[in-house]
MILUM-721003 format. One record per residue: x, y, z of N, C-alpha, C in turn; residue number from 1. Coordinates in nm, 2 decimals, padded with zeros to 4 digits. Example, Ala and Ser with C-alpha at 12.3 -4.5 7.8 and 13.67 -1.06 7.14 Angstrom:
// residues 2
+--------+--------+--------+--------+--------+--------+--------+--------+--------+-------+
:    n_x :    n_y :    n_z :   ca_x :   ca_y :   ca_z :    c_x :    c_y :    c_z : vexse :
+--------+--------+--------+--------+--------+--------+--------+--------+--------+-------+
:  01.32 : -00.57 :  00.78 :  01.23 : -00.45 :  00.78 :  01.32 : -00.33 :  00.78 :     1 :
:  01.28 : -00.22 :  00.71 :  01.37 : -00.11 :  00.71 :  01.29 :  00.00 :  00.79 :     2 :
+--------+--------+--------+--------+--------+--------+--------+--------+--------+-------+
// end
This chain:
// residues 127
+--------+--------+--------+--------+--------+--------+--------+--------+--------+-------+
:    n_x :    n_y :    n_z :   ca_x :   ca_y :   ca_z :    c_x :    c_y :    c_z : vexse :
+--------+--------+--------+--------+--------+--------+--------+--------+--------+-------+
: -00.49 : -01.07 : -01.23 : -00.44 : -00.95 : -01.16 : -00.53 : -00.91 : -01.05 :     1 :
: -00.48 : -00.87 : -00.94 : -00.55 : -00.82 : -00.83 : -00.52 : -00.67 : -00.83 :     2 :
: -00.63 : -00.59 : -00.82 : -00.61 : -00.44 : -00.82 : -00.69 : -00.39 : -00.70 :     3 :
: -00.62 : -00.34 : -00.60 : -00.69 : -00.28 : -00.48 : -00.67 : -00.13 : -00.49 :     4 :
: -00.78 : -00.06 : -00.47 : -00.78 :  00.09 : -00.47 : -00.80 :  00.14 : -00.33 :     5 :
: -00.71 :  00.21 : -00.28 : -00.72 :  00.27 : -00.14 : -00.75 :  00.42 : -00.16 :     6 :
: -00.87 :  00.45 : -00.15 : -00.92 :  00.59 : -00.18 : -00.90 :  00.68 : -00.05 :     7 :
: -00.79 :  00.67 :  00.01 : -00.75 :  00.76 :  00.12 : -00.61 :  00.80 :  00.11 :     8 :
: -00.57 :  00.90 :  00.18 : -00.43 :  00.94 :  00.19 : -00.35 :  00.83 :  00.26 :     9 :
: -00.24 :  00.80 :  00.21 : -00.15 :  00.70 :  00.28 : -00.03 :  00.77 :  00.34 :    10 :
: -00.04 :  00.80 :  00.47 :  00.08 :  00.87 :  00.53 :  00.20 :  00.78 :  00.54 :    11 :
:  00.31 :  00.85 :  00.56 :  00.44 :  00.77 :  00.58 :  00.44 :  00.70 :  00.71 :    12 :
:  00.53 :  00.60 :  00.72 :  00.54 :  00.52 :  00.84 :  00.58 :  00.61 :  00.96 :    13 :
:  00.64 :  00.72 :  00.93 :  00.68 :  00.82 :  01.04 :  00.55 :  00.87 :  01.11 :    14 :
:  00.44 :  00.88 :  01.04 :  00.32 :  00.92 :  01.10 :  00.23 :  00.81 :  01.15 :    15 :
:  00.26 :  00.69 :  01.11 :  00.18 :  00.57 :  01.14 :  00.23 :  00.50 :  01.27 :    16 :
:  00.36 :  00.51 :  01.29 :  00.42 :  00.44 :  01.40 :  00.48 :  00.54 :  01.50 :    17 :
:  00.47 :  00.50 :  01.63 :  00.54 :  00.58 :  01.74 :  00.63 :  00.49 :  01.81 :    18 :
:  00.70 :  00.54 :  01.91 :  00.78 :  00.46 :  01.99 :  00.77 :  00.50 :  02.14 :    19 :
:  00.78 :  00.40 :  02.23 :  00.76 :  00.42 :  02.37 :  00.90 :  00.46 :  02.43 :    20 :
:  00.90 :  00.47 :  02.56 :  01.02 :  00.51 :  02.64 :  01.13 :  00.41 :  02.62 :    21 :
:  01.09 :  00.28 :  02.60 :  01.19 :  00.18 :  02.59 :  01.25 :  00.17 :  02.44 :    22 :
:  01.19 :  00.25 :  02.36 :  01.24 :  00.25 :  02.22 :  01.17 :  00.15 :  02.13 :    23 :
:  01.06 :  00.08 :  02.18 :  00.99 : -00.01 :  02.10 :  00.89 :  00.06 :  02.02 :    24 :
:  00.87 :  00.02 :  01.89 :  00.78 :  00.08 :  01.80 :  00.64 :  00.02 :  01.81 :    25 :
:  00.54 :  00.10 :  01.79 :  00.40 :  00.05 :  01.79 :  00.32 :  00.12 :  01.68 :    26 :
:  00.22 :  00.06 :  01.64 :  00.13 :  00.12 :  01.54 :  00.03 :  00.21 :  01.61 :    27 :
:  00.03 :  00.34 :  01.57 : -00.06 :  00.44 :  01.63 : -00.20 :  00.41 :  01.58 :    28 :
: -00.30 :  00.48 :  01.64 : -00.44 :  00.46 :  01.61 : -00.46 :  00.48 :  01.46 :    29 :
: -00.41 :  00.59 :  01.41 : -00.42 :  00.62 :  01.26 : -00.37 :  00.50 :  01.18 :    30 :
: -00.26 :  00.44 :  01.21 : -00.21 :  00.33 :  01.14 : -00.30 :  00.21 :  01.15 :    31 :
: -00.35 :  00.18 :  01.27 : -00.44 :  00.07 :  01.29 : -00.57 :  00.09 :  01.21 :    32 :
: -00.62 :  00.21 :  01.21 : -00.74 :  00.24 :  01.13 : -00.72 :  00.22 :  00.98 :    33 :
: -00.61 :  00.27 :  00.93 : -00.58 :  00.26 :  00.79 : -00.56 :  00.11 :  00.75 :    34 :
: -00.49 :  00.03 :  00.84 : -00.47 : -00.11 :  00.81 : -00.60 : -00.18 :  00.80 :    35 :
: -00.69 : -00.15 :  00.90 : -00.83 : -00.21 :  00.90 : -00.90 : -00.17 :  00.77 :    36 :
: -00.89 : -00.05 :  00.73 : -00.96 :  00.00 :  00.61 : -00.90 : -00.08 :  00.49 :    37 :
: -00.77 : -00.10 :  00.48 : -00.71 : -00.17 :  00.37 : -00.76 : -00.32 :  00.37 :    38 :
: -00.76 : -00.38 :  00.48 : -00.81 : -00.52 :  00.49 : -00.95 : -00.53 :  00.45 :    39 :
: -01.03 : -00.43 :  00.48 : -01.17 : -00.43 :  00.44 : -01.18 : -00.42 :  00.28 :    40 :
: -01.10 : -00.33 :  00.23 : -01.10 : -00.31 :  00.08 : -01.06 : -00.44 :  00.01 :    41 :
: -00.96 : -00.51 :  00.07 : -00.91 : -00.64 :  00.01 : -01.02 : -00.74 :  00.02 :    42 :
: -01.08 : -00.75 :  00.14 : -01.19 : -00.85 :  00.16 : -01.31 : -00.82 :  00.06 :    43 :
: -01.34 : -00.69 :  00.04 : -01.45 : -00.66 : -00.05 : -01.41 : -00.70 : -00.19 :    44 :
: -01.28 : -00.68 : -00.23 : -01.23 : -00.72 : -00.36 : -01.25 : -00.87 : -00.38 :    45 :
: -01.21 : -00.95 : -00.28 : -01.21 : -01.09 : -00.28 : -01.35 : -01.15 : -00.29 :    46 :
: -01.45 : -01.08 : -00.23 : -01.59 : -01.12 : -00.24 : -01.63 : -01.11 : -00.38 :    47 :
: -01.59 : -01.01 : -00.45 : -01.63 : -00.99 : -00.59 : -01.55 : -01.07 : -00.69 :    48 :
: -01.44 : -01.12 : -00.64 : -01.35 : -01.20 : -00.73 : -01.30 : -01.33 : -00.65 :    49 :
: -01.39 : -01.42 : -00.63 : -01.36 : -01.54 : -00.55 : -01.24 : -01.62 : -00.62 :    50 :
: -01.15 : -01.67 : -00.54 : -01.04 : -01.75 : -00.59 : -00.93 : -01.66 : -00.65 :    51 :
: -00.93 : -01.53 : -00.63 : -00.83 : -01.45 : -00.69 : -00.69 : -01.48 : -00.64 :    52 :
: -00.67 : -01.51 : -00.52 : -00.54 : -01.54 : -00.46 : -00.49 : -01.68 : -00.49 :    53 :
: -00.57 : -01.77 : -00.53 : -00.53 : -01.90 : -00.56 : -00.42 : -01.91 : -00.66 :    54 :
: -00.42 : -01.82 : -00.75 : -00.32 : -01.82 : -00.86 : -00.18 : -01.77 : -00.81 :    55 :
: -00.18 : -01.71 : -00.69 : -00.06 : -01.64 : -00.64 :  00.02 : -01.72 : -00.53 :    56 :
: -00.03 : -01.83 : -00.49 :  00.03 : -01.91 : -00.38 :  00.17 : -01.96 : -00.43 :    57 :
:  00.27 : -01.92 : -00.36 :  00.41 : -01.97 : -00.39 :  00.46 : -01.96 : -00.53 :    58 :
:  00.42 : -01.85 : -00.59 :  00.47 : -01.81 : -00.73 :  00.54 : -01.68 : -00.72 :    59 :
:  00.63 : -01.65 : -00.82 :  00.69 : -01.52 : -00.82 :  00.58 : -01.41 : -00.85 :    60 :
:  00.59 : -01.30 : -00.79 :  00.49 : -01.19 : -00.79 :  00.55 : -01.06 : -00.84 :    61 :
:  00.47 : -00.99 : -00.92 :  00.51 : -00.85 : -00.96 :  00.41 : -00.76 : -00.89 :    62 :
:  00.46 : -00.65 : -00.83 :  00.37 : -00.56 : -00.76 :  00.39 : -00.42 : -00.82 :    63 :
:  00.28 : -00.35 : -00.85 :  00.29 : -00.21 : -00.90 :  00.21 : -00.13 : -00.80 :    64 :
:  00.28 : -00.03 : -00.75 :  00.21 :  00.06 : -00.65 :  00.21 :  00.20 : -00.72 :    65 :
:  00.09 :  00.26 : -00.73 :  00.07 :  00.39 : -00.78 :  00.02 :  00.48 : -00.67 :    66 :
:  00.09 :  00.59 : -00.64 :  00.04 :  00.68 : -00.53 :  00.00 :  00.81 : -00.60 :    67 :
: -00.13 :  00.84 : -00.59 : -00.19 :  00.96 : -00.66 : -00.20 :  01.07 : -00.56 :    68 :
: -00.14 :  01.18 : -00.59 : -00.16 :  01.31 : -00.52 : -00.09 :  01.42 : -00.59 :    69 :
: -00.10 :  01.54 : -00.54 : -00.03 :  01.66 : -00.60 :  00.12 :  01.66 : -00.56 :    70 :
:  00.20 :  01.64 : -00.65 :  00.35 :  01.63 : -00.62 :  00.42 :  01.76 : -00.64 :    71 :
:  00.35 :  01.86 : -00.68 :  00.42 :  01.99 : -00.71 :  00.37 :  02.10 : -00.62 :    72 :
:  00.46 :  02.20 : -00.59 :  00.42 :  02.32 : -00.52 :  00.35 :  02.42 : -00.61 :    73 :
:  00.30 :  02.52 : -00.56 :  00.23 :  02.62 : -00.64 :  00.33 :  02.69 : -00.75 :    74 :
:  00.45 :  02.69 : -00.72 :  00.55 :  02.74 : -00.81 :  00.60 :  02.64 : -00.91 :    75 :
:  00.55 :  02.52 : -00.90 :  00.59 :  02.41 : -01.00 :  00.71 :  02.33 : -00.96 :    76 :
:  00.76 :  02.35 : -00.84 :  00.88 :  02.27 : -00.79 :  00.82 :  02.13 : -00.74 :    77 :
:  00.90 :  02.03 : -00.74 :  00.86 :  01.90 : -00.69 :  00.87 :  01.91 : -00.54 :    78 :
:  00.76 :  01.86 : -00.48 :  00.75 :  01.85 : -00.33 :  00.84 :  01.74 : -00.28 :    79 :
:  00.91 :  01.77 : -00.17 :  01.00 :  01.67 : -00.11 :  00.92 :  01.57 : -00.02 :    80 :
:  00.87 :  01.46 : -00.08 :  00.79 :  01.37 : -00.01 :  00.85 :  01.23 : -00.03 :    81 :
:  00.87 :  01.16 :  00.08 :  00.93 :  01.02 :  00.07 :  00.81 :  00.93 :  00.05 :    82 :
:  00.81 :  00.85 : -00.06 :  00.70 :  00.76 : -00.08 :  00.74 :  00.61 : -00.05 :    83 :
:  00.87 :  00.59 : -00.04 :  00.92 :  00.45 : -00.02 :  00.86 :  00.39 :  00.11 :    84 :
:  00.86 :  00.47 :  00.22 :  00.80 :  00.41 :  00.34 :  00.65 :  00.41 :  00.34 :    85 :
:  00.59 :  00.48 :  00.25 :  00.44 :  00.47 :  00.24 :  00.40 :  00.34 :  00.17 :    86 :
:  00.47 :  00.31 :  00.06 :  00.44 :  00.19 : -00.01 :  00.46 :  00.06 :  00.07 :    87 :
:  00.56 :  00.06 :  00.15 :  00.59 : -00.06 :  00.23 :  00.47 : -00.10 :  00.32 :    88 :
:  00.42 :  00.01 :  00.38 :  00.30 : -00.02 :  00.47 :  00.18 : -00.07 :  00.38 :    89 :
:  00.16 : -00.01 :  00.27 :  00.05 : -00.06 :  00.18 :  00.07 : -00.20 :  00.14 :    90 :
:  00.19 : -00.24 :  00.09 :  00.22 : -00.37 :  00.05 :  00.20 : -00.47 :  00.16 :    91 :
:  00.26 : -00.44 :  00.28 :  00.25 : -00.53 :  00.39 :  00.10 : -00.55 :  00.43 :    92 :
:  00.02 : -00.45 :  00.43 : -00.12 : -00.46 :  00.47 : -00.20 : -00.54 :  00.36 :    93 :
: -00.18 : -00.51 :  00.23 : -00.25 : -00.58 :  00.13 : -00.21 : -00.73 :  00.13 :    94 :
: -00.08 : -00.76 :  00.13 : -00.03 : -00.90 :  00.13 : -00.08 : -00.98 :  00.25 :    95 :
: -00.08 : -00.91 :  00.37 : -00.13 : -00.98 :  00.49 : -00.28 : -01.02 :  00.47 :    96 :
: -00.35 : -00.92 :  00.42 : -00.50 : -00.95 :  00.40 : -00.52 : -01.06 :  00.29 :    97 :
: -00.43 : -01.06 :  00.19 : -00.45 : -01.16 :  00.09 : -00.39 : -01.30 :  00.13 :    98 :
: -00.32 : -01.30 :  00.24 : -00.25 : -01.43 :  00.28 : -00.13 : -01.46 :  00.20 :    99 :
: -00.07 : -01.36 :  00.14 :  00.05 : -01.38 :  00.06 :  00.18 : -01.34 :  00.14 :   100 :
:  00.29 : -01.40 :  00.10 :  00.42 : -01.37 :  00.16 :  00.49 : -01.27 :  00.06 :   101 :
:  00.53 : -01.16 :  00.11 :  00.60 : -01.06 :  00.02 :  00.74 : -01.11 : -00.02 :   102 :
:  00.79 : -01.22 :  00.04 :  00.92 : -01.27 : -00.01 :  00.91 : -01.32 : -00.15 :   103 :
:  00.79 : -01.34 : -00.21 :  00.77 : -01.38 : -00.34 :  00.76 : -01.27 : -00.44 :   104 :
:  00.78 : -01.14 : -00.40 :  00.79 : -01.03 : -00.49 :  00.92 : -01.03 : -00.56 :   105 :
:  00.92 : -01.04 : -00.69 :  01.04 : -01.04 : -00.77 :  01.05 : -00.92 : -00.86 :   106 :
:  00.94 : -00.85 : -00.87 :  00.94 : -00.72 : -00.94 :  00.86 : -00.62 : -00.86 :   107 :
:  00.91 : -00.50 : -00.84 :  00.84 : -00.40 : -00.76 :  00.85 : -00.27 : -00.83 :   108 :
:  00.74 : -00.21 : -00.87 :  00.74 : -00.08 : -00.94 :  00.66 :  00.02 : -00.86 :   109 :
:  00.71 :  00.13 : -00.84 :  00.64 :  00.24 : -00.77 :  00.63 :  00.36 : -00.86 :   110 :
:  00.51 :  00.41 : -00.87 :  00.49 :  00.53 : -00.96 :  00.42 :  00.64 : -00.88 :   111 :
:  00.47 :  00.76 : -00.89 :  00.41 :  00.88 : -00.84 :  00.31 :  00.93 : -00.95 :   112 :
:  00.19 :  00.94 : -00.92 :  00.09 :  00.98 : -01.02 :  00.03 :  01.12 : -00.98 :   113 :
:  00.05 :  01.22 : -01.07 :  00.00 :  01.35 : -01.04 : -00.15 :  01.35 : -01.04 :   114 :
: -00.21 :  01.40 : -00.93 : -00.36 :  01.41 : -00.92 : -00.40 :  01.50 : -00.80 :   115 :
: -00.51 :  01.56 : -00.81 : -00.57 :  01.64 : -00.70 : -00.64 :  01.54 : -00.60 :   116 :
: -00.67 :  01.42 : -00.65 : -00.73 :  01.32 : -00.56 : -00.62 :  01.24 : -00.50 :   117 :
: -00.63 :  01.22 : -00.37 : -00.53 :  01.14 : -00.30 : -00.58 :  00.99 : -00.29 :   118 :
: -00.50 :  00.90 : -00.34 : -00.54 :  00.76 : -00.33 : -00.41 :  00.68 : -00.37 :   119 :
: -00.42 :  00.55 : -00.35 : -00.32 :  00.46 : -00.38 : -00.38 :  00.34 : -00.46 :   120 :
: -00.31 :  00.28 : -00.55 : -00.36 :  00.17 : -00.63 : -00.24 :  00.06 : -00.62 :   121 :
: -00.28 : -00.06 : -00.57 : -00.18 : -00.17 : -00.56 : -00.23 : -00.28 : -00.65 :   122 :
: -00.14 : -00.31 : -00.75 : -00.17 : -00.42 : -00.84 : -00.07 : -00.54 : -00.82 :   123 :
: -00.13 : -00.65 : -00.80 : -00.05 : -00.78 : -00.78 : -00.08 : -00.87 : -00.90 :   124 :
:  00.03 : -00.91 : -00.96 :  00.02 : -01.00 : -01.08 :  00.13 : -01.10 : -01.08 :   125 :
:  00.12 : -01.21 : -01.16 :  00.23 : -01.30 : -01.17 :  00.35 : -01.23 : -01.24 :   126 :
:  00.47 : -01.27 : -01.20 :  00.59 : -01.21 : -01.26 :  00.62 : -01.28 : -01.39 :   127 :
+--------+--------+--------+--------+--------+--------+--------+--------+--------+-------+
// end
């Protein structure tokens, strides 16, 4: 199993991407910096776990994404936050850094985890 911990807030793609006058999308500075940070986290993981991705080449993959943050208002209501477009950026960044193709994902689990600390955990394992 590969377990990458991103100990930063992971904003939605709405905040990470912009579009120009022609309607073309581009990754904003914040998005580029977050992607670079994720790539560094993956590389650091691989240095400590050499050969970790060899077991994942061209096999079915299961991905678990846990997003930790405070999901409730002060009154106890659930905050309206879209996490689907946040996890896509995380998976794309991690898989790119690992040299894996996300077409091999056969199981995908997303969990909202209640926490005062904002972070994301991405686990990649054989399906």
